Steps between C-alpha positions, in 0.01 A plus 500: 500500500301815426277458194638800311862387549406145399333630185802706405728198534268274303453767237874543458542127442208501257652790310828314459330178385216633286489598133467869418127465440433375854396714793679571824345367822513817701287428807353189657321445831312190611495621864643164611722682751184601687528873442443769238829682540539782249128539424335838572132475603265794536395369843731235643241380754277376216770271362652179633701202379304191602534129440219338307401369158761651271520551127649253256747376763223381731468579874742778579533851632296762311483880517148608577264786573359360822190715539198638317462777756603783268359699210625618165656845493351807334496507122443121487860438603599171658439478871811292558813393314862411564786588267791272411858633507633663187371707210399351165408616151477200261436176687318171531337453839389152606322411824235287667198666662202382703189668636458443875144634505179300509417511131139398558428805712748744346422487131740789431805357677825596331877496494715742305845550354667842493767614254648826372448635853628857529333595826171441683313710243653372176525135396348215297308211645329194361207373707394136497147474635243238594255697284597479131414868454759588764808356329655806335822693442519851645736791545488741792592849382522781755297289741213415265434163336472471122406183312756381244352168387287205597519142373311428177361184664379476863768415757431440868665351808349149492578374851725530804791314342824660387505613136793594278531858375744643250531864399737611227586857410720584205506869416137609487368145448337324797379141498340296778449124539298308758569128548697499177227659287547845350212713625589859420730718290529876506717790387584774748814700574378729778762370745852381439739366760324416825443251779312170483269381775217278625176611657123525505224754473357407840528123554719225645736315266817290495798509264788262433789426260555856379761536228598796283691447177643792304642499146865480419748658435642501848475877532121476489503212742711693747273801469197285567672335795508821693783724385229734373449594862765763437306643207182698516174329421328650206159520350497508124336792333 
């Protein structure tokens, strides 16, 4: 069953069974079907679904950037990313991520999460980096990177294991956790409804167990689950 269809079915059941304060499971993909159907990569040849050490479910299929043979784009934009189906405004994004680089030799290895994506020149991304100074939240505006916030305490990718990431956006409030610890909060409303994705500045990385939860009522959940594809994306001014 395609991941987006599976998520919609699960989300519908969750909506029926959950109290009004709960969220709506809008999208889920653990890549266990061996493909990344519905995802939209910048360069498909750099992505693959491979079997190996998975996230919290153990050995499994993971979605990965399979090469380091690429560079970041102009304006300090990400060199590679892949977007999940649907458009989202308020959400909680949960996933597992792993660096596939040699962290001893590449002391600036990274993986990133994209959200509020309008187009290739306008989006947010949070970078998790081997170097503590490199873990930061950015926005790309008209093709140029701008720093929004960095963690008050140093945060770095510690090893080549999978680590849990959670990003929550509610209105203009953005919060980020890494392995269950809150690492960063920020306020920014540059972009509204947009796509969510996975990527890297210029490195190899793997991703697993991606889920997107949107707030109830059901109208918001349905919007987040992709019906906004019929509406124009917007950038707040």
